Structures are given as structure tokens and as C-alpha cells.
N, C-alpha and C positions, 0 to 999 in steps of 0.2 A: 503492500501500500505505501509505504513511504517512497518507493522509487517511483511508482507513478505518479503521485502528487510532485514529485522532483521532476518528472518528464513533463508535467502540464505544465507546471512554472517555468520551465525553460523555453515552452512552445511559446507561451503567452509573452516572456520577453523577449523572444525572437521576433515575433510578429508587431510588437510597439517598436522594437531598435529600427525594423524595415521602415516604419513610418517615420521615425525620428529621422532617417537620412533624407527625408524631402525636404528640400527647402522650407524654411519657414513662412514665406511670402505666399508659396502656393498651396500651404496648408490653410492658411488664412484665408486665402480665395475660395478655397473649396469649400470651407466652413459657411462663408459670407452667402455663396450659392445657394448651398444645400438648405440654410435657416430661412432664407426669405421665400425659396420656393416652398417649402412647408408652410410658412407664414400664408402663401396664396391659397394652399390647399385648407388651410384652419379658416380662411375668411369666407370660403363659400359654405361654411356650416353654421355661420353665426346666426343665421335665419330659423334655425333649425333648434339648436342647443345653448345653452349658457358658455359664454367664453370660459368661465372656471372649469366645466367639464372637459372643454377641450385641452386646457392646460393641465388637468390631471391625467389625462390620458395619454398625453404627451410624455408627461414627467415619469408615470408609470411604466410606461413601454420603454423609456431610456434607462430606467432602474433596472427592471428585469433583464434586457439585454445585455447591459454593463456588468451585471453580477454574473450572468452565465458566461460572459466571456472571461471577464477580469477573475474571478472567485478570489476577492480582496483577503489579503493576511492580516486578521486584525491584533494577532496577539503581539506584545512587545511593542505597542505604539505608547508614545509620550502623552502625556495630558494636553501637550501644545501641539501635538497631531491630531488630536481629536477638537481640540478647540477650534484650529484652522478650518478643518475638513466640514464641521457642523455650522461654522459661520457660512462657508462656501454654500453649503446646502440652503439654508436659509435665504440668503442672498440670491440663490439660484431661483428657488419657489418665488419669492416676492417680485423679482424682476420678469419671470414670465407671466405671472398673476396682473402685474398691473400693466403691463404693454397692451395685453389681450383685452384688459378691461377698457384701455384707451382706444382701441381699434372699434371696440364696440359705441364708441361715443362720440368720436371725430374721424374725418377722413384719413386713411391709414399713412398717407404721405406728410400729412402735418404731424401724426404722431410720431413716426418715426424721426421727422425734423426736429421735435421737441425733445424727444429721447437721447438724440446725439450729442446734446449739452453736457451729458454727464461724462462721457469718454474726451471729447473735446476739451473740456475745462482740464481733465486730466493730463491730456496731451500739452496743453500749453505750461501746467505746471511743473510737469516733469521735463520740458525741453531743455537742452544744455547749449545749443547752437542757435545763433540767430537764423540761419537758413531753415533750421525745422520749423520755426516759427512762421516762415513763408509759405512753407506747407499746410500747415494748420489753418492759416488764414484763406487760402486758396480751396481748402477743404470746405471750412464754414460758408465760404461763398457758394459754393456749389449746392451745401445742404439748405442754405437759406434759399436758393433760387427753387429747389425742389419743393420748399413749402409754400412758395407763391401760387396757391391753386385756389380754385372756389371751394368753399366748405366752411360751416358754421362751427365755431369754438365753442365747448362748453368748459365751464369751469372744473368739472369732475374729470372731463377728458384730458384736458391739459395738466391738471395736477396728477392723474395716474401716469401720463407719459413722462412728466417730470421725475416722479418717484422711481418709475422704471430706468430713467438715465441715471440717476444717483446709484441704483442697484448695479447698472451696468459697470459703472466706474468701479465699484466695491468689487463686482465679479472678476475684472481685468485684473487687480492686485491679488485677490483671493485664489484665482485660478493658477496664477504662477506659483503662488505659496503652495498651494496643495500639491502641484506636480513637482515642487523639489523635495517634499516630505514624504509623498507617497508613490511607490514604485509602480510604474506603468499607468494603468488607468485605473487602479484600485481607488484612489480618491475621487475620482469622478464618480465613478459606482457608488460609494457610501454617500457622497453629497446629494446623487439622485435620490437615493431613499429617503435622506432626510426631506429632500424637497416635497416628494411624493407624498410623504406620512403627514407632513404639516397641511397639506390641501385635503386629504383623506376625509375627514370629518364633514367637510362641504359637499364635493363629490359624491360620497355614499350616503349622505344624509339627506339636504335640501334637495338635491339634484339626482337623486339615485333613480328616479325613473328614466332619466335620459342615458343613463348607462347602460340600459338593460336593451338598448338598441343594437343589434349585432352589425348594423351598417356603419353605425356611429363609431362603435369600437374597433371596427377594422380601420377606418378613415383616421380615426385618432392615433393609433397606432402608427399609420403611415407618417402622420405629421410628428410623431414622437420620433421616428427614424430619421426624418429630414431636419428636423428642427432641433433635435438634441443631441440623438447619439453620435451622428458623423460631425456634425460643427463643434460640439464641444471637446470630443477626441481631438480633433484635428488643433483647436486653438490650446488644448491643454498642453500638447507636445509642443507646440510652437512657442509658447509662452516660458518654455524653459530658457531658451535661448535668446529670446526678443525682449528687449525693454517694453515696459508699459505704453511708455510716451509714442513708441514707433507703431505697436500695435494699434493704438487709438486712431493713428491717423489712417492707417491701412481700412480701419473699419469704417472710413467715410466712404468706401465704396457700398455700405449698406442700401442707402436710398436709391443708388443707381441699380443694385442687384434686385431691388424691392419694385422698381419701375419695369424690370425684364421680367421679374415673376407676374407682375401684373398684366403685362402684355400676352405672356404665354398661358396662364392659368386662367384669368378672368377678363383677358380680351381688351385691356385699357390701353389705349393709343397713347404715345409719347407726342408733346406737342414741342414746338421750338424751345421754349423755356427749360425743359425738360432735358432735351438733348445738350444744350449748353451747361447746365449742371452736371450732368454726367461726364462732360468733358472736362470740367474744373476736378471733379473729384477723383478722376481717374488720373490726371495730370499730376495732383497731389500724391495719389500714390505711389505713381511712377517715380516722380522727385523723391519722394521719402526711400524707396528703394534705392535710386541710384547714389543717395548720400552715403550709402555706407554702412549706416547705424543698425541695419538689420542683423549684423553679426557681432553686436556688442552683448554681453553677457548680463543677464539680470543678477544683481547681488542679492545674495540669501538674507 
């Protein structure tokens, strides 16, 4: 049995090592595209079920998949290890719940724009070079342009989006810390369980009837794979060697990816302003990559 466990563990480490060899930039890009297409699928379900139901199905799916793949080793962990991973899980759950609540109240483009205030602020505070601020400003311009579209704002929608943005900034920092303290994707698996457990009383209590629909369960599981399992794994690995400020700049691709997902999934056409905004955020991301800061290690 011990030999079998050792073999399984070695296989998992080997798989994570292969992912780790992928350049951090491409890992982040893959995660961005995956999460936004997952959001597009989720958006098509909001007329049938509450956002909380979709968020719980998303988190529960990611928790089950990651636990099966990682089989995290829980023995020998320090109190600091547990503190970091539990905090990561709480932030993970709150971030997803808040942004889906915002999507239900205001246009998705405006919600993503407001959410980006969190990581953009982190990028500004964490920048060490003047030229990095140029890329942040260009990314900010692109995000602002993407937010200039018709749609009514509500205080609740704006508040949820800003709350999600604050959680996003905390997620960036805690994801990196978790990845450095927990081997492979063990920390992500444990954090996903924490996030799902926190929302379980709502999902299986107030909205229990919605979870009984097999079609909703299947689509929710798909959202979980696209919006949680794939992107969070990519980001967790990337953040081991990528500075949080640079990661935040690259995440400026989120609004552009959301526009692409909207076009493909819900057939939303792009206007001239959105195309200019996409050019701004892509240029900012390319500039951040060419600056050479992607290879700088993150201090523990």
C-alpha cells in the first residue's frame, strides 16, 4: 500500500511538473480564456436559477475534481499552512459569489470593469519600475473603454462588483502564498473544499429545489471545470514564479476575453469602442511581457 501511495504521489508530482514547465504567461492566458467562457455558460442560466446555485455547483465541482486528482497530504501541516489555505478558500468563495451577484444586477461588462479595480490597484502598489506604470495606465484605459456601454447601474450591483474586486486582489496574494506552502495543487484542492462548504447551507437550503434539476447540475459542473478547475490550477502554478503586480497587469485581458466569450456563447457583437479597448489591454499585456518582469521570482 505504501508503495502504491508513493507511486500515485510521484505521478501527480510529475504531472504538475509538466504544467510548471509551461511559461507563466501562457498559463495565465489559458486560465483567462477558460474562466470567461465558463462565465458565458453561467450567464445563460441566470434566468432559470439563482447565481448562488451556479456558484456552488462551480465550486463543488472543482473541489471534487481537485480532491480526486490531488489527494492532498494533510499530515504534518503547520498552523500557518492551514491559516493561509483557509483564508484562500474563504476569499475564493466570496469572490465568486460576489461577482455572480453583480452579473445578476448590472451588465457583465460593467461588472468586470468595476471588479478590475482590485487587481489594478494591487498592480499600481506593487510596481517597482516607471515603465510598469505605463502598462498599468494603458490597461486601465482599455478597461475603462470596455465599461462605456449602455446599461443601468444599481448600488447593489456596483457594491458586489467592488467586493469581488477586493477579493480578487486578495486572491492573487493568497494563491501565490498557498502555492508555495502546499505541494502541487494540494492547497487549491483544500481551498476549493472550504469555499464550497461555506456556500453549502444556501445551496442545499434555500435553493435546494434548483439543485435537483439534472440539466442544471451538468451545466453547473461544466462551469466548474471551465471557470475553476482549469484557470485556478494554471494561475496557482504561474504565481509561484510571477510577481503579483505583473500577474495583475496580465489579468487586464479579462474584459477582452469576456467580450470574446460573449460573442461566441451569447452572440454579443463588438463595437468600435470595444475593439479599441481590446487593443489597449492586449498592448498592455504584451508590454508587460516584453519588459522581462515575468521571470522575477515572488518572495516567500
